[in-house]
Every structure is written in C-alpha cells, then in structure tokens.
C-alpha positions in Angstrom: -16.8 0.8 -23.9 -19.4 -1.3 -22.7 -18.5 -4.1 -20.3 -20.4 -6.2 -17.3 -16.9 -6.3 -15.0 -14.2 -3.3 -14.5 -11.3 -2.8 -13.7 -11.0 0.8 -11.9 -7.5 3.0 -11.2 -9.0 5.4 -8.1 -6.9 8.5 -5.6 -7.5 7.4 -1.5 -6.0 10.8 0.0 -6.7 13.6 2.3 -8.5 12.4 5.5 -9.9 9.5 3.3 -6.4 7.7 3.9 -7.0 7.3 8.0 -10.1 5.5 7.2 -9.8 1.3 7.5 -9.6 -0.7 4.3 -12.6 -2.3 6.1 -14.5 1.2 6.4 -14.2 1.5 3.0 -16.0 -1.4 1.9 -18.6 -0.4 3.2 -18.2 3.2 2.6 -17.9 1.7 -1.2 -21.0 -0.2 -1.6 -23.3 2.5 -0.3 -21.4 4.3 -2.9 -22.5 1.7 -5.9 -25.7 1.9 -4.6 -26.6 5.6 -4.3 -24.7 5.8 -7.9 -27.7 2.7 -9.4 -24.7 0.7 -10.1 -26.2 -2.8 -11.2 -23.2 -4.9 -8.9 -23.0 -8.7 -8.2 -22.8 -10.1 -5.0 -21.2 -12.6 -3.3 -22.9 -15.8 -2.2 -24.3 -16.4 1.5 -25.8 -15.3 4.2 -24.3 -11.9 4.0 -23.8 -11.2 0.0 -21.5 -7.9 -0.3 -21.1 -6.1 -3.6 -17.9 -8.2 -6.1 -16.2 -4.6 -5.7 -12.3 -6.1 -5.3 -9.0 -4.9 -4.7 -5.9 -6.0 -5.8 -4.3 -5.5 -2.9 -5.4 -3.4 0.6 -3.9 0.1 1.6 -2.6 -0.2 5.2 -4.0 2.5 7.6 -2.5 6.6 7.0 -1.3 5.6 3.8 -2.4 7.7 0.7 -3.0 5.4 -2.4 -2.1 7.7 -5.6 -3.1 5.0 -8.0 -5.1 1.8 -6.8 -6.7 -0.6 -8.2 -10.3 -2.1 -7.8 -12.6 -4.6 -9.9 -16.5 -4.4 -9.9 -18.9 -6.8 -11.8 -22.0 -6.2 -13.1 -24.8 -8.1 -13.8 -25.7 -6.1 -16.6 -23.7 -4.2 -19.4 -22.8 -0.3 -18.6 -20.9 2.0 -20.4 -16.8 2.6 -18.8 -17.5 6.2 -19.7 -20.8 6.5 -18.1 -19.6 4.3 -14.7 -16.9 6.6 -14.1 -18.8 9.5 -14.3 -21.3 7.8 -11.9 -19.1 6.9 -9.1 -17.1 10.0 -8.9 -20.5 11.7 -8.4 -21.3 9.5 -5.5 -17.9 9.5 -4.4 -16.6 10.9 -0.8 -14.4 13.1 -0.2 -10.7 12.5 -0.9 -11.7 9.0 -3.4 -11.4 10.1 -7.1 -11.5 7.4 -10.2 -9.2 8.1 -12.8 -9.6 6.0 -15.2 -11.8 2.4 -16.2 -11.4 -0.4 -18.5 -13.2 -3.3 -19.2 -11.7 -6.6 -18.2 -12.7 -10.4 -19.0 -14.9 -11.6 -16.6 -12.1 -14.5 -16.0 -10.1 -11.7 -15.7 -8.0 -10.8 -12.0 -6.1 -8.1 -11.1 -3.1 -10.0 -9.5 -0.2 -7.4 -8.3 3.2 -8.3 -9.3 4.9 -4.6 -8.2 4.5 -2.0 -6.1 6.3 1.6 -5.0 6.0 3.0 -2.1 7.2 7.1 -1.1 7.8 9.5 1.4 9.4 12.6 2.1 12.1 13.1 4.3 13.9 15.4 6.6 17.4 17.1 4.8 19.4 16.5 8.2 18.5 13.3 8.1 19.2 11.8 4.5 23.1 10.8 4.6 22.4 8.4 7.1 18.9 7.4 5.5 21.3 6.8 1.9 23.9 4.9 4.2 21.6 2.7 5.6 19.3 2.1 1.8 22.7 0.9 0.0 23.7 -0.8 2.9 20.1 -2.9 2.9 20.4 -3.8 -0.8 23.9 -4.9 -0.6 22.8 -7.5 1.6 22.4 -11.0 0.4 19.9 -11.9 2.9 17.8 -10.1 4.6 15.5 -11.9 7.7 13.2 -10.4 9.4 10.9 -11.9 12.0 6.9 -13.4 11.7 4.1 -14.5 13.8 1.7 -14.9 11.0 0.1 -17.3 9.2 3.1 -19.0 11.2 6.2 -17.6 13.7 9.2 -17.7 11.2 12.3 -16.3 10.3 12.2 -15.0 6.8 14.2 -14.0 4.0 12.7 -10.6 2.7 15.4 -9.5 0.4 14.2 -11.1 -2.8 11.3 -8.6 -2.6 13.8 -5.7 -2.9 13.5 -4.6 -6.4 14.8 -1.4 -5.1 15.2 0.9 -1.9 16.8 4.3 -2.2 17.2 8.0 -1.7 16.1 10.3 -4.6 15.3 13.7 -5.5 12.4 15.0 -7.1 12.7 19.0 -8.3 9.2 20.1 -7.3 8.0 19.3 -4.1 5.3 16.4 -2.9 2.3 17.7 -1.9 1.5 18.1 1.2 4.7 19.1 1.6 5.8 19.4 5.7 7.6 22.8 6.3 10.7 22.7 7.0 12.0 19.6 5.0 13.4 21.5 1.7 16.9 20.2 0.6 18.6 23.5 -0.2 18.0 24.0 -3.9 18.7 20.4 -5.0 15.4 18.7 -4.6 13.2 17.9 -2.5 14.7 14.3 -0.6 11.8 11.6 -0.2 12.3 7.3 0.1 11.9 5.3 -2.6 10.6 1.6 -1.8 10.6 -0.7 -4.8 9.3 -4.2 -3.6 8.1 -7.0 -5.6 4.5 -8.7 -4.9 4.1 -12.1 -5.4 2.1 -15.1 -4.6 3.7 -16.3 -2.1 4.1 -12.9 0.1 6.3 -9.6 -0.3 8.1 -7.2 2.3 5.9 -4.8 4.5 6.8 -1.6 4.4 6.7 -1.6 8.3 9.6 -4.1 7.9 11.8 -1.8 6.0 11.7 1.0 7.9 12.8 -0.6 11.0 15.7 -2.1 9.1 15.8 1.1 8.0 15.4 2.8 11.3 12.7 5.3 10.4 9.9 4.4 12.2 9.9 7.6 14.1 9.7 9.8 10.9 5.7 8.6 10.9 5.8 9.3 14.4 6.4 12.3 14.0 4.3 12.7 11.2 5.5 11.5 7.5 3.3 10.2 5.4 3.7 7.0 3.1 2.4 7.2 -0.3 1.8 4.4 -2.5 2.5 5.2 -6.1 2.5 2.3 -8.4 0.7 -0.9 -7.8 2.0 -2.7 -11.5 -0.9 -5.5 -12.2 0.7 -8.8 -14.0 -2.0 -8.8 -16.5 -0.7 -5.7 -18.0 2.7 -5.8 -18.6 2.8 -7.0 -22.1 6.8 -6.6 -22.2 10.5 -6.8 -20.1 13.3 -5.2 -21.1 15.5 -6.7 -18.8 14.2 -10.2 -18.4 15.9 -10.3 -15.0 14.5 -7.2 -13.8 10.8 -9.9 -12.8 9.4 -11.1 -9.4 11.4 -14.1 -7.2 10.4 -17.1 -7.8 8.5 -19.5 -5.3 8.7 -19.1 -1.8 11.6 -16.7 0.1 14.0 -18.8 2.5 12.9 -19.1 6.4 13.2 -20.7 9.0 10.8 -21.5 12.1 10.9 -19.8 15.4 11.1 -21.5 18.5 8.6 -21.4 21.7 11.2 -18.8 23.3 12.2 -16.7 19.9 7.6 -16.4 19.5 7.5 -15.3 23.4 10.3 -12.5 23.0 9.1 -11.3 19.6 5.3 -11.6 20.9 6.3 -9.3 24.2 8.6 -6.9 21.6 5.2 -6.6 19.4 3.1 -6.0 22.1 5.4 -3.6 24.1 5.7 -1.2 20.8 2.2 -1.3 20.7 1.3 0.8 23.9 3.7 3.2 23.9 1.3 5.8 22.7 1.9 8.0 25.2 -1.7 8.3 26.7 -1.9 12.3 27.0 -2.4 12.3 23.5 -5.9 10.7 23.8 -8.1 8.1 23.0 -8.0 7.4 19.4 -5.7 9.8 18.5 -1.7 9.8 16.9 0.6 12.1 15.5 -1.1 11.4 12.2 -4.5 12.6 13.2 -7.2 10.9 14.4 -7.4 6.7 14.0 -10.5 5.8 12.4 -10.5 1.7 12.4 
C-alpha cells in the first residue's frame, strides 16, 4: 500500500540490545540513508529524520514487538519500504511489519508487557512476592525526576505474576528448567499513560530480584500496545488509570538520603569487571 507515513513493528535482539536508544537512533539515520528512503527531517540547526519510537527501550532489554513511525517526503509502497529497511538493518534489528497511517496519527503506548526467565529454585518466593504486591492497595516508590516525590504506582499494575510456558525461551540459560512443569517466567503487565507508568527497575526492586539481572537474566519487552490500535474492550474495567497517580513531595532530608542511596548503588559494580563491562556483557552508551 502507498503512503507517506508508516508505522513499523520491529525486533531488537542479540548484541544490539546492548546498544543505547540514542545510538540506535544514529544507526537508524545511517540505515535510512543507505536504503535511499526519502525521509522528512526535523527543523533547526541539527535536523534528524522524523523517525519516532513509540517508547524507548532500556539498555540490555530485548524488544520483541517494538513500534516506530517514519514520515516521508513522497509516497512509497509499504512492502518495498519494509524490504529496503531490512536489507540495510544491522544484525539484531528486524522489521516484522509495516502499515501506512495518517500523517496526524501518533503511536501512543497504552500497555507494555515485560518477561524474564526465572530459576526454578526462586519461583516460590517470587510467586509469593508477586501475589502480595498485587494485593496491596497502594505501592509507593521514591523518584527524583522530574521532581522529588513519593509516588503510588499501584494503579499502573495490570498484572504481576509468575507464568509457566511449555517451551523454553530463546536463549534459555542452562540449568534453569522447571522439572517438566514448564519454564517459569516473570510477567510484568503494565499500563502506560500520558501522566506516567511503573518502571521495570522499580518492580524488580520491590520483588527483591535485582540480583537475577546481575547474574545474567535478560528482560524482554514482548508487548507494546498502541492506543489507536485498540478498537474494542471486552471488559470495561480493563482500562488504563485516568489521571495522575497519588504523590507526596519528598523533604530535603529524604531527597538527600535517596540521592546518596542511588549513588551508592551505582558504584557497587566490582572494579575487577573492567571498564565498560557488566555481567550481561559490554555496556555500550
């Protein structure tokens, strides 16, 4: 189909998950130029392609069904455009689908799902922690940005659970099977609103499983749901929260204590790991 604005679905995996969002944007511009795509550019002294991601992906997270929109200066056929981009895409980046959208359309995320394989011996404690978290009427976290505050992120939880799938995820860490009852994985089903959302690192901290990331577990974002792609809702109550979440400003002493704790956590990586390294591989920024 012909169009001058397109919405792509793509996969970001392999070693490319260790490339930051900003580096991916720079890589994408080179890819568009090599593919001879007549893209629109932003205004100003440093014009860039009007190539807009619905939601940036954190460093190290695999994106299984990500969304990006591209505006062109002239019409192109969607199938030809998809083939041209895949021919120039770096290893680990695969465009899986494309469709033309109106120029005024914007890919606003509504919901995301993250998944992570779990070691079988940790499943009971993580299941109990997930059940307890979902039972809480309010779940408070502290944030420094955009303003220091204590925020109730419970309204953003659609589901936090441990699921079992019949086939192992790929890649599947050796020694993490579940004895014939399926491979356990953590599933974080979160609402995304214009006023905010819960962050994955906050959920991992609340569940006390940050150490799994440190020992090689890999998060995958398996679902990115876009608002204008939802045509019907089976359950009227199954909708994102309306309005901002409850929040309480932090005092000066609380801000200082939180800043000190975050600085301490960021400096806990062992020196012997080497510059630019982590248990999950090299850190690329």
